[in-house]
ZABAPA-403692 format. One line per 5 residues: number of its first residue (from 0); their letters; for each residue x, y, z of N, C-alpha, C. Coordinates in steps of 0.2 Angstrom, whole numbers, plus 5000, padded with zeros to 4 digits. Layout:
BEGIN
NUM> a> X Y Z X Y Z X Y Z ~ ...
END
This chain:
BEGIN
0> xxxxx> 4953 4827 5010 4952 4832 5015 4947 4832 5019 ~ 4940 4830 5016 4934 4829 5020 4934 4824 5025 ~ 4937 4818 5023 4938 4813 5027 4943 4815 5033 ~ 4949 4819 5032 4952 4821 5038 4948 4825 5043 ~ 4944 4830 5040 4940 4834 5044 4935 4830 5049
5> xxxxx> 4933 4825 5045 4927 4820 5049 4932 4817 5055 ~ 4937 4814 5053 4941 4811 5059 4943 4816 5064 ~ 4945 4823 5062 4946 4827 5068 4941 4829 5072 ~ 4935 4830 5069 4928 4831 5072 4927 4826 5077 ~ 4927 4819 5075 4926 4814 5078 4931 4813 5084
10> xxxxx> 4936 4814 5082 4942 4814 5088 4941 4818 5094 ~ 4940 4825 5093 4939 4830 5098 4932 4831 5100 ~ 4928 4829 5096 4921 4830 5099 4917 4824 5101 ~ 4919 4819 5100 4916 4812 5101 4921 4808 5105 ~ 4926 4805 5102 4931 4800 5105 4933 4803 5112
15> xxxxx> 4937 4808 5112 4940 4811 5118 4935 4811 5124 ~ 4930 4815 5123 4925 4816 5128 4922 4809 5131 ~ 4921 4804 5126 4919 4797 5128 4925 4793 5133 ~ 4930 4794 5130 4935 4791 5134 4936 4794 5141 ~ 4935 4801 5142 4935 4804 5148 4930 4801 5153
20> xxxxx> 4924 4799 5151 4919 4796 5155 4920 4790 5158 ~ 4925 4786 5156 4927 4780 5158 4930 4780 5165 ~ 4931 4775 5169 4935 4775 5175 4942 4777 5173 ~ 4945 4780 5178 4952 4783 5177 4957 4778 5174 ~ 4958 4772 5176 4963 4768 5174 4961 4765 5166
25> xxxxx> 4955 4764 5165 4952 4762 5159 4953 4768 5154 ~ 4952 4774 5156 4953 4780 5152 4960 4781 5150 ~ 4965 4780 5154 4971 4781 5152 4973 4776 5148 ~ 4971 4769 5148 4973 4764 5144 4970 4766 5137 ~ 4965 4769 5137 4961 4770 5130 4965 4777 5127
30> xxxxx> 4967 4781 5131 4971 4787 5128 4977 4785 5126 ~ 4980 4780 5130 4987 4777 5127 4986 4774 5121 ~ 4980 4770 5119 4978 4767 5112 4978 4772 5108 ~ 4975 4778 5109 4974 4783 5104 4981 4786 5102 ~ 4985 4787 5107 4992 4789 5106 4996 4783 5101
35> xxxxx> 4995 4777 5103 4997 4773 5098 4995 4773 5091 ~ 4989 4775 5090 4987 4776 5083 4990 4783 5080 ~ 4990 4788 5083 4994 4794 5081 5002 4792 5079 ~ 5005 4788 5084 5012 4786 5082 5012 4782 5076 ~ 5007 4778 5074 5007 4774 5069 5006 4778 5062
40> xxxxx> 5002 4782 5062 4999 4786 5056 5002 4793 5055 ~ 5004 4795 5060 5007 4803 5059 5015 4801 5058 ~ 5016 4799 5051 5022 4796 5049 5028 4803 5049 ~ 5026 4808 5046 5032 4814 5046 5034 4815 5053 ~ 5029 4816 5057 5031 4819 5064 5035 4813 5068
45> xxxxx> 5033 4807 5066 5036 4801 5070 5043 4800 5067 ~ 5044 4801 5061 5051 4800 5058 5056 4806 5061 ~ 5054 4812 5061 5057 4817 5064 5059 4817 5071 ~ 5053 4814 5075 5054 4813 5082 5060 4808 5084 ~ 5059 4802 5080 5064 4797 5081 5070 4798 5080
50> xxxxx> 5071 4802 5073 5078 4804 5071 5081 4809 5077 ~ 5077 4813 5080 5080 4818 5085 5081 4815 5091 ~ 5078 4810 5093 5079 4806 5099 5086 4802 5099 ~ 5086 4799 5093 5093 4796 5092 5099 4800 5091 ~ 5098 4806 5089 5104 4812 5088 5106 4813 5096
55> xxxxx> 5101 4814 5100 5102 4817 5106 5105 4810 5111 ~ 5102 4805 5110 5104 4799 5113 5107 4794 5109 ~ 5113 4794 5107 5116 4790 5101 5116 4783 5104 ~ 5116 4782 5111 5117 4776 5114 5110 4771 5113 ~ 5105 4774 5111 5098 4771 5110 5098 4767 5104
60> xxxxx> 5096 4762 5104 5094 4757 5098 5088 4760 5095 ~ 5086 4759 5089 5081 4761 5085 5075 4759 5088 ~ 5074 4753 5091 5068 4751 5095 5067 4755 5101 ~ 5073 4756 5105 5072 4761 5111 5070 4768 5109 ~ 5072 4771 5104 5070 4777 5101 5063 4777 5100
65> xxxxx> 5061 4772 5096 5054 4771 5095 5050 4771 5101 ~ 5051 4766 5106 5048 4767 5112 5047 4773 5115 ~ 5052 4778 5115 5052 4784 5118 5047 4788 5114 ~ 5047 4788 5108 5043 4792 5104 5035 4789 5105 ~ 5034 4783 5105 5028 4780 5106 5025 4783 5113
70> xxxxx> 5029 4782 5118 5027 4784 5125 5025 4792 5124 ~ 5029 4796 5120 5028 4803 5119 5022 4805 5117 ~ 5019 4800 5112 5012 4801 5109 5007 4799 5114 ~ 5008 4794 5118 5004 4793 5123 5003 4798 5128 ~ 5008 4802 5131 5007 4807 5135 5004 4812 5132
75> xxxxx> 5005 4814 5125 5001 4819 5122 4994 4818 5121 ~ 4992 4812 5121 4985 4809 5121 4982 4810 5127 ~ 4985 4808 5132 4983 4809 5140 4982 4816 5141 ~ 4986 4820 5139 4985 4828 5140 4979 4830 5137 ~ 4977 4828 5131 4971 4830 5127 4965 4827 5130
80> xxxxx> 4965 4821 5133 4959 4818 5136 4958 4821 5143 ~ 4963 4823 5147 4962 4825 5154 4958 4832 5154 ~ 4959 4835 5148 4955 4842 5148 4948 4841 5150 ~ 4945 4835 5148 4938 4834 5150 4937 4833 5157 ~ 4942 4832 5161 4942 4831 5169 4942 4838 5172
85> xxxxx> 4944 4843 5169 4946 4849 5173 4940 4852 5177 ~ 4934 4850 5176 4928 4853 5179 4927 4849 5185 ~ 4931 4843 5186 4929 4839 5192 4931 4842 5198 ~ 4928 4839 5204 4930 4842 5210 4937 4841 5213 ~ 4940 4845 5218 4947 4844 5220 4948 4837 5223
90> xxxxx> 4943 4834 5225 4944 4827 5228 4946 4822 5223 ~ 4944 4824 5216 4946 4819 5210 4953 4820 5209 ~ 4956 4826 5209 4962 4827 5208 4967 4825 5213 ~ 4965 4824 5219 4968 4821 5224 4970 4815 5224 ~ 4965 4811 5220 4966 4804 5219 4971 4803 5212
95> xxxxx> 4973 4807 5208 4976 4806 5202 4982 4809 5202 ~ 4984 4814 5207 4989 4818 5207 4994 4818 5215 ~ 5000 4818 5214 5004 4819 5220 5009 4825 5219 ~ 5008 4829 5225 5012 4836 5224 5017 4836 5229 ~ 5023 4837 5227 5029 4838 5232 5031 4845 5230
100> xxxxx> 5032 4849 5236 5035 4856 5235 5030 4861 5236 ~ 5024 4860 5236 5019 4865 5237 5020 4870 5243 ~ 5022 4867 5248 5023 4871 5254 5028 4877 5254 ~ 5033 4875 5250 5039 4880 5249 5036 4885 5244 ~ 5033 4883 5239 5030 4888 5234 5025 4892 5237
105> xxxxx> 5020 4890 5242 5015 4894 5245 5019 4899 5250 ~ 5025 4897 5253 5028 4902 5257 5031 4907 5253 ~ 5033 4906 5248 5037 4911 5244 5031 4916 5241 ~ 5025 4913 5239 5020 4918 5237 5018 4922 5243 ~ 5017 4919 5249 5015 4923 5255 5020 4929 5256
110> xxxxx> 5026 4928 5254 5031 4933 5256 5030 4939 5252 ~ 5026 4939 5246 5024 4945 5243 5028 4948 5238 ~ 5034 4944 5236 5038 4946 5231 5037 4943 5224 ~ 5031 4939 5223 5030 4936 5217 5033 4930 5216 ~ 5032 4926 5212 5035 4920 5210 5035 4918 5203
115> xxxxx> 5041 4917 5200 5042 4915 5193 5042 4907 5193 ~ 5037 4904 5190 5036 4897 5190 5038 4895 5183 ~ 5042 4890 5182 5044 4888 5175 5045 4881 5174 ~ 5044 4879 5168 5045 4872 5166 5046 4872 5158 ~ 5046 4866 5155 5047 4866 5148 5039 4862 5146
120> xxxxx> 5040 4861 5139 5033 4857 5137 5034 4849 5139 ~ 5034 4848 5145 5035 4841 5148 5029 4838 5151 ~ 5027 4833 5149 5022 4829 5151 5015 4832 5150 ~ 5010 4830 5154 5003 4833 5154 5002 4840 5158 ~ 5005 4845 5155 5005 4852 5158 4998 4854 5160
125> xxxxx> 4993 4853 5156 4987 4856 5158 4985 4853 5165 ~ 4986 4846 5166 4985 4844 5173 4988 4847 5178 ~ 4995 4849 5178 4998 4853 5182 4994 4859 5185 ~ 4992 4863 5179 4989 4870 5181 4983 4868 5185 ~ 4978 4863 5183 4972 4862 5186 4973 4859 5193
130> xxxxx> 4978 4854 5194 4978 4852 5200 4981 4857 5205 ~ 4985 4861 5204 4987 4867 5208 4981 4872 5209 ~ 4977 4873 5204 4972 4877 5204 4966 4874 5209 ~ 4965 4868 5209 4961 4865 5214 4963 4865 5221 ~ 4969 4866 5222 4972 4867 5229 4972 4875 5231
135> xxxxx> 4969 4878 5227 4969 4885 5229 4975 4890 5226 ~ 4979 4887 5223 4985 4890 5220 4983 4895 5214 ~ 4982 4901 5214 4981 4906 5209 4987 4908 5205 ~ 4987 4907 5198 4993 4909 5195 4991 4912 5188 ~ 4996 4916 5185 4995 4919 5179 4999 4915 5174
140> xxxxx> 4996 4912 5169 5000 4907 5164 5001 4911 5158 ~ 5008 4912 5156 5009 4915 5150 5009 4911 5144 ~ 5004 4912 5139 5004 4908 5133 5003 4912 5127 ~ 5003 4907 5122 5002 4910 5115 4995 4910 5113 ~ 4993 4915 5110 4986 4916 5108 4983 4910 5103
145> xxxxx> 4977 4908 5104 4974 4904 5099 4969 4907 5095 ~ 4970 4914 5094 4966 4917 5089 4968 4916 5082 ~ 4963 4914 5078 4964 4911 5071 4969 4915 5067 ~ 4969 4922 5068 4974 4925 5064 4981 4924 5066 ~ 4982 4922 5072 4989 4920 5075 4991 4913 5075
150> xxxxx> 4986 4909 5076 4987 4902 5077 4981 4897 5073 ~ 4982 4896 5067 4977 4893 5063 4976 4885 5065 ~ 4970 4883 5067 4969 4877 5070 4963 4874 5066 ~ 4962 4868 5066 4956 4865 5063 4950 4867 5067 ~ 4945 4868 5065 4939 4871 5068 4937 4866 5075
155> xxxxx> 4937 4859 5074 4936 4855 5080 4942 4856 5085 ~ 4947 4857 5083 4953 4857 5088 4952 4864 5091 ~ 4951 4869 5087 4950 4876 5091 4945 4876 5096 ~ 4939 4873 5094 4933 4872 5099 4936 4870 5106 ~ 4940 4864 5105 4942 4860 5110 4947 4865 5114
160> xxxxx> 4952 4868 5111 4958 4872 5114 4954 4878 5117 ~ 4949 4881 5115 4945 4886 5119 4942 4885 5125 ~ 4939 4879 5125 4936 4876 5131 4941 4874 5136 ~ 4947 4871 5133 4952 4870 5138 4955 4876 5141 ~ 4957 4881 5137 4959 4887 5141 4954 4890 5146
165> xxxxx> 4948 4890 5144 4943 4893 5148 4943 4889 5155 ~ 4943 4882 5154 4943 4878 5160 4949 4879 5165 ~ 4955 4880 5162 4961 4881 5166 4960 4888 5168 ~ 4958 4893 5165 4958 4900 5167 4952 4900 5174 ~ 4947 4896 5173 4942 4897 5179 4946 4893 5186
170> xxxxx> 4950 4889 5184 4953 4885 5189 4958 4888 5193 ~ 4963 4892 5189 4968 4896 5192 4966 4903 5193 ~ 4960 4905 5192 4957 4911 5194 4961 4917 5191 ~ 4963 4916 5185 4967 4921 5181 4966 4920 5174 ~ 4965 4925 5170 4966 4924 5163 4972 4923 5160
175> xxxxx> 4973 4919 5155 4980 4919 5152 4984 4926 5150 ~ 4989 4926 5151 4993 4932 5149 4996 4931 5142 ~ 4994 4934 5137 4996 4932 5130 5003 4935 5129 ~ 5007 4931 5125 5014 4933 5123 5012 4939 5117 ~ 5017 4943 5117 5017 4949 5112 5011 4954 5115
180> xxxxx> 5009 4958 5110 5004 4963 5111 5005 4968 5118 ~ 5012 4969 5119 5014 4973 5123 5012 4971 5130 ~ 5012 4965 5132 5010 4962 5138 5016 4962 5143 ~ 5022 4962 5141 5027 4961 5145 5028 4965 5152 ~ 5026 4972 5151 5026 4976 5157 5020 4974 5162
185> xxxxx> 5015 4971 5159 5009 4969 5163 5011 4963 5167 ~ 5015 4958 5164 5018 4953 5167 5022 4954 5174 ~ 5027 4959 5172 5031 4963 5177 5027 4964 5183 ~ 5022 4968 5181 5017 4971 5186 5014 4966 5191 ~ 5012 4960 5187 5009 4955 5191 5014 4952 5197
190> xxxxx> 5020 4952 5195 5025 4949 5200 5026 4954 5205 ~ 5026 4961 5203 5026 4966 5209 5021 4967 5213 ~ 5015 4964 5211 5010 4963 5215 5009 4957 5220 ~ 5015 4953 5220 5015 4947 5223 5012 4941 5220 ~ 5011 4941 5214 5008 4935 5211 5012 4930 5207
195> xxxxx> 5010 4925 5206 5014 4919 5202 5013 4920 5195 ~ 5018 4920 5191 5018 4920 5185 5021 4913 5182 ~ 5018 4910 5177 5020 4903 5174 5023 4904 5167 ~ 5028 4901 5166 5031 4902 5159 5034 4895 5157 ~ 5032 4893 5151 5036 4887 5148 5042 4890 5143
200> xxxxx> 5048 4888 5145 5054 4891 5142 5056 4888 5135 ~ 5054 4883 5133 5056 4879 5127 5051 4881 5122 ~ 5050 4886 5119 5046 4889 5114 5050 4889 5107 ~ 5047 4886 5102 5052 4886 5096 5053 4892 5094 ~ 5060 4894 5092 5062 4901 5091 5059 4905 5086
205> xxxxx> 5056 4902 5081 5053 4906 5076 5046 4909 5078 ~ 5044 4908 5084 5039 4911 5086 5040 4917 5091 ~ 5047 4918 5092 5049 4923 5096 5053 4929 5093 ~ 5053 4934 5096 5057 4940 5093 5063 4941 5096 ~ 5064 4940 5102 5070 4941 5105 5072 4935 5109
210> xxxxx> 5078 4933 5107 5081 4927 5110 5088 4927 5112 ~ 5091 4922 5115 5098 4922 5117 5101 4915 5115 ~ 5107 4914 5113 5109 4907 5112 5111 4903 5118 ~ 5109 4896 5118 5110 4892 5124 5112 4885 5121 ~ 5116 4882 5125 5117 4875 5123 5111 4871 5125
215> xxxxx> 5108 4866 5121 5102 4863 5123 5102 4857 5119 ~ 5101 4851 5122 5101 4844 5119 5105 4843 5113 ~ 5112 4844 5115 5117 4842 5110 5118 4848 5104 ~ 5116 4854 5105 5117 4858 5099 5116 4865 5103 ~ 5118 4870 5098 5116 4877 5100 5109 4878 5098
220> xxxxx> 5106 4882 5102 5099 4883 5102 5098 4891 5104 ~ 5091 4893 5103 5089 4900 5105 5083 4899 5109 ~ 5084 4903 5115 5078 4903 5120 5076 4910 5120 ~ 5069 4911 5121 5067 4918 5123 5070 4919 5130 ~ 5071 4926 5131 5073 4928 5139 5069 4932 5142
225> xxxxx> 5063 4931 5141 5058 4935 5145 5058 4933 5153 ~ 5059 4927 5155 5059 4925 5161 5066 4928 5164 ~ 5071 4927 5161 5078 4931 5164 5078 4938 5165 ~ 5074 4942 5160 5073 4949 5162 5068 4950 5167 ~ 5063 4946 5168 5058 4948 5174 5062 4946 5180
230> xxxxx> 5066 4941 5181 5070 4939 5187 5074 4945 5189 ~ 5078 4948 5184 5083 4953 5185 5079 4959 5187 ~ 5073 4961 5184 5070 4967 5185 5067 4966 5192 ~ 5064 4961 5194 5059 4960 5200 5063 4957 5206 ~ 5067 4952 5205 5070 4949 5210 5066 4943 5212
235> xxxxx> 5061 4942 5209 5055 4937 5211 5059 4930 5211 ~ 5058 4925 5217 5061 4919 5217 5059 4915 5210 ~ 5063 4910 5208 5061 4906 5203 5061 4899 5205 ~ 5055 4896 5203 5054 4888 5205 5053 4885 5198 ~ 5056 4879 5199 5055 4874 5193 5050 4869 5195
240> xxxxx> 5045 4867 5190 5040 4862 5191 5041 4856 5185 ~ 5039 4851 5187 5038 4845 5182 5033 4841 5184 ~ 5030 4837 5180 5024 4832 5181 5025 4826 5177 ~ 5026 4820 5181 5027 4814 5178 5021 4810 5177 ~ 5020 4808 5171 5013 4804 5170 5013 4798 5172
245> xxxxx> 5007 4795 5175 5006 4789 5177 4999 4788 5180 ~ 4998 4782 5183 4991 4781 5186 4991 4786 5191 ~ 4996 4788 5195 4995 4794 5199 5001 4798 5197 ~ 4999 4804 5194 5004 4809 5192 5008 4812 5197 ~ 5014 4812 5196 5019 4816 5201 5021 4823 5199
250> xxxxx> 5019 4827 5204 5021 4834 5202 5027 4836 5207 ~ 5032 4839 5204 5038 4841 5209 5039 4849 5207 ~ 5039 4852 5212 5041 4860 5212 5047 4861 5217 ~ 5052 4864 5214 5058 4866 5219 5060 4874 5217 ~ 5063 4876 5222 5065 4883 5221 5073 4882 5219
255> xxxxx> 5074 4885 5213 5081 4886 5211 5084 4892 5210 ~ 5082 4897 5214 5083 4904 5214 5091 4904 5216 ~ 5093 4899 5221 5100 4900 5223 5105 4899 5217 ~ 5102 4894 5212 5107 4893 5207 5108 4899 5202 ~ 5104 4903 5203 5104 4909 5199 5108 4916 5202
260> xxxxx> 5110 4915 5208 5113 4920 5211 5119 4923 5209 ~ 5121 4929 5208 5126 4933 5205 5126 4932 5198 ~ 5121 4930 5195 5120 4930 5187 5117 4937 5186 ~ 5121 4940 5181 5118 4947 5180 5116 4948 5171 ~ 5116 4943 5168 5114 4943 5161 5109 4938 5159
265> xxxxx> 5105 4940 5154 5100 4936 5151 5103 4929 5149 ~ 5109 4930 5146 5112 4923 5142 5114 4918 5148 ~ 5117 4921 5154 5119 4916 5159 5113 4913 5162 ~ 5108 4917 5164 5103 4915 5167 5098 4909 5162 ~ 5097 4911 5156 5094 4907 5152 5098 4900 5150
270> xxxxx> 5104 4900 5150 5108 4894 5149 5107 4890 5156 ~ 5107 4893 5162 5106 4888 5168 5099 4886 5168 ~ 5094 4889 5166 5087 4886 5166 5087 4881 5160 ~ 5090 4882 5154 5090 4877 5149 5094 4871 5151 ~ 5099 4872 5155 5102 4866 5158 5097 4862 5163
275> xxxxx> 5094 4865 5167 5089 4862 5172 5084 4858 5168 ~ 5081 4861 5163 5076 4858 5159 5079 4852 5155 ~ 5085 4853 5152 5088 4847 5149 5089 4841 5154 ~ 5091 4843 5160 5091 4837 5165 5085 4833 5166 ~ 5080 4837 5166 5074 4833 5167 5072 4829 5160
280> xxxxx> 5073 4832 5155 5071 4829 5149 5076 4822 5148 ~ 5082 4822 5150 5086 4816 5150 5083 4811 5155 ~ 5081 4813 5160 5079 4808 5165 5072 4805 5162 ~ 5068 4809 5159 5061 4805 5155 5061 4808 5148 ~ 5065 4806 5143 5064 4809 5137 5057 4808 5134
285> xxxxx> 5053 4803 5135 5046 4802 5133 5042 4807 5135 ~ 5044 4811 5140 5039 4817 5142 5040 4823 5139 ~ 5046 4824 5135 5046 4830 5131 5042 4830 5125 ~ 5037 4836 5125 5032 4835 5120 5035 4838 5112 ~ 5042 4840 5112 5043 4844 5106 5048 4840 5102
290> xxxxx> 5049 4833 5102 5054 4830 5099 5054 4831 5091 ~ 5048 4832 5089 5048 4833 5081 5049 4839 5079 ~ 5051 4844 5084 5053 4851 5083 5059 4853 5085 ~ 5064 4848 5086 5071 4850 5089 5074 4854 5084 ~ 5074 4852 5076 5077 4855 5072 5076 4863 5072
295> xxxxx> 5070 4865 5074 5069 4872 5074 5072 4875 5080 ~ 5074 4872 5085 5078 4875 5091 5085 4876 5088 ~ 5088 4871 5084 5095 4871 5082 5096 4875 5076 ~ 5091 4877 5072 5092 4880 5065 5094 4887 5066 ~ 5099 4889 5062 5101 4897 5062 5104 4899 5068
300> x> 5108 4894 5071 5112 4897 5077 5119 4896 5075
END
């Protein structure tokens, strides 16, 4: 246990910040190598992830499923490393990101009816928040608390996570809106004030109190329906975003409100959003961060 603690401390307190100080291309190569180590040594997680990839994509060979999962760990590693770049100037993010759809999002924000911005745990999510924040886009990110009572973490990981959240909050100019704690009315009020609210919809169901059934990645799953309720209550337009990892990370934002027209139930809306998310996962399965947790989505439905 002590050796594991030392490795965690070295990883988050020494290795990651050291990698982040390297030139960008070299930093990404080193982060990928760190991801390869996790792929090699995190046996339980890797086995679950590869089994789930094969279930969803039976046409993949074992080698192809292994490549998807290895790349999945590389992207998670990049996401960890990029947190040490969040305080860099906007010009830096112009060189490592490409954003498509920002103009339409800005127009929707200026219309004053609020915006519901959603995605899944796809790719380097933190980089998306910061890249848009550096462009002056303010947003309210709905997320889970990292309070020790609610989310036990290794001390080194906790310190890293706290700094990461603080840096994101300072960039998007809004504190995180934590799930639970009676915050749902506050989230709705933010929309009514014309602000952007960002949610990730693929939360493992055991962390949620209220869910609806959806078809997702080859099975029946359960998704929280907060975003659907907010849409029905406020009429705020709904935008989907994705980020594709690379030497120049590609961000795409699109208005999907028209696909929800005439839908009047949480179940209908969440099924449509789950399908939109699934389509993105199928395009780049290595970008989904939840492969070792798929059983939790399908359990108990």
